[in-house]
One Martini backbone bead per residue (centre of mass of N, CA, C, O) as a GRO file, in nm:
protein
   89
    1MET     BB    1  14.789   8.726  13.221
    2GLN     BB    2  14.720   8.541  12.989
    3ASN     BB    3  14.444   8.446  13.090
    4SER     BB    4  14.295   8.722  13.082
    5SER     BB    5  14.335   8.770  12.781
    6MET     BB    6  14.164   8.521  12.689
    7ASP     BB    7  13.904   8.602  12.817
    8PHE     BB    8  13.861   8.859  12.664
    9GLN     BB    9  13.864   8.739  12.385
   10LYS     BB   10  13.620   8.551  12.425
   11ASP     BB   11  13.424   8.770  12.512
   12TYR     BB   12  13.442   8.936  12.256
   13GLN     BB   13  13.367   8.714  12.055
   14TYR     BB   14  13.086   8.659  12.175
   15HIS     BB   15  12.972   8.945  12.129
   16PHE     BB   16  13.008   8.952  11.831
   17GLN     BB   17  12.838   8.705  11.762
   18THR     BB   18  12.566   8.803  11.893
   19MET     BB   19  12.545   9.060  11.726
   20SER     BB   20  12.524   8.931  11.447
   21GLN     BB   21  12.275   8.762  11.513
   22GLU     BB   22  12.086   9.000  11.575
   23SER     BB   23  12.118   9.135  11.303
   24PHE     BB   24  12.006   8.904  11.137
   25MET     BB   25  11.727   8.898  11.270
   26THR     BB   26  11.647   9.189  11.200
   27GLU     BB   27  11.695   9.176  10.886
   28TYR     BB   28  11.558   8.869  10.813
   29LEU     BB   29  11.298   8.860  11.018
   30LEU     BB   30  11.164   9.116  11.143
   31LEU     BB   31  11.107   9.290  10.899
   32PRO     BB   32  10.924   9.093  10.728
   33ILE     BB   33  10.712   9.056  10.950
   34ILE     BB   34  10.623   9.352  10.963
   35ILE     BB   35  10.543   9.378  10.670
   36PHE     BB   36  10.336   9.143  10.662
   37LEU     BB   37  10.147   9.258  10.886
   38SER     BB   38  10.088   9.525  10.743
   39ILE     BB   39   9.949   9.404  10.495
   40ILE     BB   40   9.720   9.258  10.649
   41LEU     BB   41   9.600   9.508  10.780
   42ILE     BB   42   9.533   9.666  10.522
   43TYR     BB   43   9.352   9.452  10.390
   44SER     BB   44   9.138   9.423  10.613
   45TYR     BB   45   9.047   9.716  10.607
   46ILE     BB   46   8.959   9.734  10.314
   47LYS     BB   47   8.759   9.501  10.317
   48LYS     BB   48   8.572   9.611  10.540
   49LYS     BB   49   8.499   9.877  10.389
   50LEU     BB   50   8.375   9.744  10.139
   51LEU     BB   51   8.157   9.570  10.281
   52ARG     BB   52   8.010   9.806  10.417
   53ASP     BB   53   7.929   9.958  10.154
   54GLU     BB   54   7.766   9.724  10.030
   55LYS     BB   55   7.562   9.697  10.259
   56GLU     BB   56   7.445   9.985  10.231
   57ASP     BB   57   7.351   9.953   9.936
   58LEU     BB   58   7.157   9.718   9.980
   59GLU     BB   59   6.973   9.866  10.186
   60SER     BB   60   6.891  10.093   9.986
   61LEU     BB   61   6.764   9.903   9.773
   62LYS     BB   62   6.550   9.787   9.962
   63LEU     BB   63   6.410  10.059  10.028
   64LEU     BB   64   6.339  10.131   9.735
   65GLN     BB   65   6.156   9.888   9.682
   66GLU     BB   66   5.951   9.957   9.902
   67LEU     BB   67   5.868  10.232   9.779
   68LEU     BB   68   5.766  10.114   9.517
   69ASN     BB   69   5.556   9.917   9.635
   70SER     BB   70   5.399  10.155   9.796
   71GLY     BB   71   5.407  10.421   9.587
   72THR     BB   72   5.598  10.664   9.657
   73ILE     BB   73   5.751  10.578   9.398
   74ASN     BB   74   5.843  10.570   9.084
   75GLU     BB   75   6.004  10.402   8.838
   76ASN     BB   76   6.194  10.638   8.749
   77GLU     BB   77   6.309  10.705   9.029
   78PHE     BB   78   6.415  10.422   9.091
   79GLU     BB   79   6.622  10.407   8.850
   80LYS     BB   80   6.795  10.650   8.931
   81LYS     BB   81   6.876  10.558   9.222
   82LYS     BB   82   6.989  10.283   9.144
   83ASN     BB   83   7.212  10.390   8.953
   84ARG     BB   84   7.362  10.555   9.162
   85ILE     BB   85   7.435  10.313   9.343
   86THR     BB   86   7.558  10.109   9.117
   87SER     BB   87   7.794  10.297   9.002
   88LYS     BB   88   8.011  10.225   9.232
   89TRP     BB   89   8.068   9.926   9.119
   0.00000   0.00000   0.00000
């Protein structure tokens, strides 16, 4: 009877220790990793969106310059539209 009681105590102690280790991992390792990865994901999304907007603006400026060079729009219209595009920056 004594021996089975010792086994139970060792088994209980083992489960308690492993539970506390899992809790430690969850609290001090897993949560910061999730937060860090979330920050990286948000940063990359914002960066991609900003770069896409700038690329579209540059293409618009290029098209405006072509319209000015071909004589479709005059200098005054070109400046107004250019200022409207660059004011977002």
